[in-house]
C-alpha positions as CSV (number, residue, x, y, z in Angstrom):
1,M,24.2,-94.8,278.9
2,T,24.2,-93.9,282.5
3,I,27.1,-92.4,284.5
4,D,27.2,-91.0,288.0
5,L,27.8,-87.2,287.6
6,N,28.5,-85.4,290.8
7,G,26.7,-88.1,292.9
8,T,23.5,-88.3,290.6
9,P,22.7,-90.6,287.8
10,H,23.0,-88.9,284.5
11,E,22.3,-90.0,280.9
12,I,24.8,-89.3,278.1
13,A,25.4,-90.6,274.6
14,P,27.9,-93.5,274.1
15,G,31.2,-92.1,273.1
16,T,30.7,-88.8,274.9
17,T,34.2,-87.2,275.8
18,V,35.1,-85.2,279.2
19,G,35.1,-82.1,277.1
20,E,31.8,-82.5,275.5
21,L,30.3,-83.2,279.1
22,I,31.8,-80.2,280.6
23,R,30.7,-78.0,277.9
24,A,27.2,-79.4,278.2
25,V,27.1,-79.1,281.9
26,T,28.8,-75.7,282.4
27,G,28.4,-73.9,279.1
28,A,32.1,-73.2,279.1
29,N,35.5,-74.6,278.4
30,R,37.3,-72.8,281.1
31,G,37.2,-72.7,284.9
32,S,36.4,-76.4,285.5
33,A,38.2,-79.5,286.3
34,A,37.2,-83.1,285.8
35,V,37.6,-86.4,287.7
36,V,36.8,-89.5,286.1
37,A,36.8,-92.8,288.1
38,G,39.0,-91.1,290.7
39,E,41.6,-89.7,288.4
40,V,42.0,-86.0,287.5
41,V,41.8,-85.5,283.7
42,P,44.1,-82.9,282.3
43,R,42.5,-80.3,280.1
44,S,44.7,-81.3,277.4
45,E,43.1,-84.8,277.3
46,W,39.4,-83.7,277.6
47,D,38.6,-84.1,274.0
48,T,40.3,-87.5,273.8
49,T,39.0,-89.1,277.0
50,T,35.9,-91.0,276.5
51,I,33.6,-91.7,279.4
52,T,32.2,-95.1,279.7
53,A,28.9,-96.5,281.2
54,G,28.8,-96.7,285.0
55,Q,31.9,-94.4,285.6
56,D,31.9,-91.8,288.3
57,V,32.4,-88.4,287.0
58,E,33.0,-85.2,289.1
59,I,32.9,-81.9,287.5
60,V,34.1,-78.9,289.6
61,T,33.6,-75.2,288.6
62,A,35.4,-72.3,290.0
63,V,33.1,-69.6,291.4
64,Q,34.2,-66.1,291.9
65,G,32.6,-64.0,294.7
66,G,33.3,-61.8,297.5
């Protein structure tokens, strides 16, 4: 199914959770935030929040630098 991930169409499997998507995109479980359909998804709900076709998903990752 297709979602809009950070402004770009992206294919994911039906039933994909926010946590699965974040791990697939970032390779990590920490240092990221997720917004699905305009709502921030708390980390405690990542593995129980399923993404549906056509949803807008934004994943923001903290970057350290100087």
